[in-house]
C-alpha atoms as one frame of an Amber mdcrd trajectory, in Angstrom:
protein
  16.012 -31.812   2.137  15.939 -30.424  -1.406  12.563 -28.716  -1.138  14.111
 -25.401  -2.266  14.944 -27.076  -5.562  11.302 -27.833  -6.294   9.940 -24.529
  -5.033   7.776 -22.805  -7.592   9.676 -19.883  -9.094   7.943 -16.491  -9.039
   6.890 -15.428 -12.512   7.245 -11.687 -11.922   5.812  -8.893 -13.987   7.097
  -6.987 -16.976   7.615  -3.247 -16.535   8.688  -0.597 -19.009  11.576   1.568
 -17.801  12.381   4.807 -19.647  16.015   5.386 -20.581  17.907   7.654 -18.194
  15.320   7.739 -15.385  16.444   6.765 -11.886  14.552   3.867 -10.304  14.712
   2.101  -6.937  16.136  -1.419  -7.133  15.383  -3.322  -3.896  17.971  -5.869
  -2.801  17.450  -9.442  -4.000  14.943  -8.316  -6.642  15.733 -10.136  -9.878
  15.663  -8.079 -13.068  15.609  -9.882 -16.413  15.680  -7.599 -19.443  13.424
  -8.450 -22.354  15.560  -6.104 -24.435  19.331  -5.649 -24.631  20.313  -2.870
 -22.204  22.799  -1.436 -19.730  22.152  -0.987 -16.009  24.106   1.807 -14.305
  24.497   1.379 -10.529  26.516   3.503  -8.097  30.084   2.300  -7.706  29.681
   3.019  -3.973  27.355  -0.012  -3.816  30.507  -2.172  -3.825  32.531  -1.436
  -0.692  36.319  -1.164  -0.543  36.608  -4.620   1.036  34.139  -6.251  -1.407
  34.258  -7.557  -4.955  31.658  -7.149  -7.701  30.652 -10.771  -7.113  29.810
 -10.050  -3.474  27.141  -7.539  -4.510  26.287  -8.062  -8.191  24.940 -11.496
  -9.171  24.388 -12.086 -12.871  25.133 -14.229 -15.897  28.846 -14.842 -16.548
  28.413 -13.391 -20.039  27.454  -9.934 -18.736  29.822  -7.098 -19.638  31.074
  -4.738 -16.929  32.641  -1.299 -17.188  33.721   1.037 -14.392  35.365   4.130
 -15.873  37.644   5.921 -13.410  36.078   9.242 -14.423  32.599   8.075 -13.378
  30.930   7.036 -10.134  28.914   4.246 -11.743  29.310   0.598 -12.657  27.841
  -0.227 -16.072  26.470  -3.729 -16.606  25.430  -4.710 -20.125  22.971  -7.579
 -20.398  21.410  -9.323 -23.348  17.732 -10.210 -23.406  16.984 -13.037 -20.962
  20.038 -12.572 -18.711  19.060 -12.127 -15.060  20.709  -9.954 -12.427  20.145
  -9.222  -8.736  22.003  -7.246  -6.111  22.819  -7.955  -2.470  21.847  -4.419
  -1.456  19.270  -1.854  -2.493  20.398   0.874  -4.898  19.077   3.550  -7.191
  19.868   2.582 -10.778  19.446   3.851 -14.314  18.705   1.953 -17.534  20.641
   2.961 -20.636  20.489   1.890 -24.249  23.426  -0.026 -25.690  23.918   2.469
 -28.521  23.882   6.279 -28.487  20.825   6.315 -30.739  18.935   3.690 -28.656
  16.507   5.850 -26.674  13.518   3.514 -26.529  12.137   2.481 -23.129  13.217
  -1.008 -22.083  11.055  -3.932 -20.977  12.263  -5.677 -17.821  10.814  -8.664
 -15.977  10.843  -7.943 -12.237  10.779 -10.914  -9.872  10.910 -10.753  -6.085
  10.057 -13.004  -3.147   7.071 -10.783  -2.435   5.476 -11.591  -5.830   2.093
 -13.295  -5.550   2.496 -16.530  -7.511  -0.794 -18.190  -6.534
């Protein structure tokens, strides 16, 4: 009955994502930053009849911004906070400060990971 509770969690792999480069983010793929960062995803990924919580699943302490002058949703996460989306998007990683241009380490976990 509760077998899902005891299922072995995929470990994932750590990748290094350069700041400002677009990357494909498959739906239900969990990203856990090893460094503090901001994910930018298209605002069109959340439909008119949907809320952020329908599409974006992350820690309650994440910070969101959606400037009216931009077509992106910005999600700031601290190291160790996980996030996944209900649909595939193209996203960008940004630094949290204007002078933060270093590539960011992100743990990528998906159901297709080989955990054996």
